[in-house]
C-alpha positions, 0 to 999 in steps of 0.5 A: 810704704807711702811718705808724705805725698809733697815730699821730694825725699823720705826718711828712708833715703836720708838714712841711706847717707849714713855710711853704713861701711863706715860703721862696720869698718869703725867697729872693726878698727877701733876699740869702741866694742871692747869689754862690750857684750851687748851695746856695740858701737853700731847699736849705741849709734842707732838707739842714740839717733832713734831716741833723739828724733823719737822723743821730746826729752831724752834720759837714760831711762828713755833709752833703756826703754826704747832698747828693750822695745819690740819696735826698736828691736824689729827696726834694726834687726835685734834679737828679742832677747837682747836687754839692757839696764840703764846703768849699763847705758850710763856706763857705756856712755861714759867709756865708749870711744867719743872719737867713733861718733866724731869720725861718723859725724865728720864723714857724714858732713864731708859726704854731704857738703860734697853735694852743694852745688858751685854757688852753694860752696861760695855761698857756704864758705861763710862759716859762722862761729859762736858758743852756747852754754848748757847749764841744765842739771850741770851741778852734777857735772864732774867736769865743767866750767865752774861758776860763783853760783856753785853750778858748773857749765858746759860750753859748746862752740859751733861752726856753721856753714849756712845749712849744716853744722861744720864743726863743734867742740866741747869745753869743760876747762875754766879757761874756756868761760872766755870766748877769747879761749874757746872760739880760736880753739874751735876755728883753728881746729876746723882750719887744720882739718880743711887745708886750702879752704877759703872760708871766712869766719864770722864772729861776734863781740865775744872775741876782741883780742888783737893777738888773736886777730894777728895769729888768725892773719899769720895762719891765713884765717879770714875773719869779720869780727864785730868789733867794740865801739871806739877801741883805740887805733891808728889809721894808715889809709882811708878807702873811702872816696871823700867826694862819694858817700856809700849808702844803702837802705838806712845804712851809711859807711862812716869809715873804711881804713887800714889800721893798726891795732893796740893790745896789752902786753903783759908785764912783770913790774918790780913788786912781782905784779902783772900789769898791761902796757899798751903796745901797737901791733904792726899787723894792718887790719881793716876797720869798717864802720857803718851807721844807721841813720834812722837808730842813730846806732854804729856798728864796728867791724874788724877783718883782714879781708881787703877785697870785699866792699864795705856792704859786703862785709856788713851783709856778711856779718848780718848772716851771722844770725843763722847760727843763733837760728841754729841754736834754737833749733838744737835746743827746742827741737833736738833737746840740746839743753838737757844733758843725758850724761854727766861725764864729759865723754858722754856729753861729747857722744851726745854732742856728735849725735846730735849733730848727726841727727841735725844734718839728717834732719836739715837735709830733710827740711831743706829738700822737702821745704818744711819748718823745723818743727814740721820736719821733726815732727814728720821724721818721728811719724815716719820712724813709727810707719817704719816700725808698723810696716816691719811688724806687719811683715813679721806677723805675715801681712802685707803692709801696702794694704795699710800704707796706700800709695 
């Protein structure tokens, strides 16, 4: 069977990165297959992966029709007698062990990231971190972040290394409506998994807490955060040479200093009410302020990284835009905005499967030098060709006569 002639890698080769031994091992050692007669963990894995690639919009009805189709059964070696109903899929998503899919995702990310070259490893230690909210059909959510409108939201906090998603957390608790709660938890969970890392986490203005920055510094977590302008600080030392201005393109460094920041300490007054007393934090940070001369606009950055130049800090922050592109890719090409399950467990299963599909698609895209839409379209075409070839063989024919090389 042929692939696109200009491709360096086919979908079949990309799928070989899925650790088949791990799927089998987890099925045997975890509780993923307890109380299941048909929808075993391995079958659910391939059903969800297939449908994410082959459909513009997923639903439980789509999953039912796909599982019961001859093409899907032929591709994954299922018996023709195997059937499922939508209700069975819905129940399975709500109860199946989501850690089964999380473990597969983490193992695959580890396997892919081992393929990075030394240059890429240094380049992709820059971790962009941000959250996106899904509200589509969330009024039916059993758990979610309540809004004044009555709708419930789900928050996904992602880490992205520039090539692949390196982490994801699903938040449905009310306190996670604030990025001050969601982003630190997502970052520290990733740090815990990656001991001895040299990552620098790049964060937008959603996180401003001095206490969180102090906690990061104490835990040796390097960060670059875009600060709100004109926040209060005490300058300890300036790194600017008064005789030389630092300029590049339309940008000029206005300030580059070691500083101490202020925070509000909660205090209980005599009436039993809590107010916040301003307090200086003794941890030293670095404040970099750059200005665009043409637009007359300033950007403030706070970091605990003192070795980089001011320009490098600004350039690293600019790379944060990669995660915005990644969000658009997830929502437009992998249908992240539409929730297949209204149950938190089912949502976790789907987000890990979406991350697995995104890794496979991003590798396929990168190696074959394609755009996002072209990569998704060609993967769907290759899936259909694979099914056609198998059905031709089952019918006693020769697929080489159909797929000319």
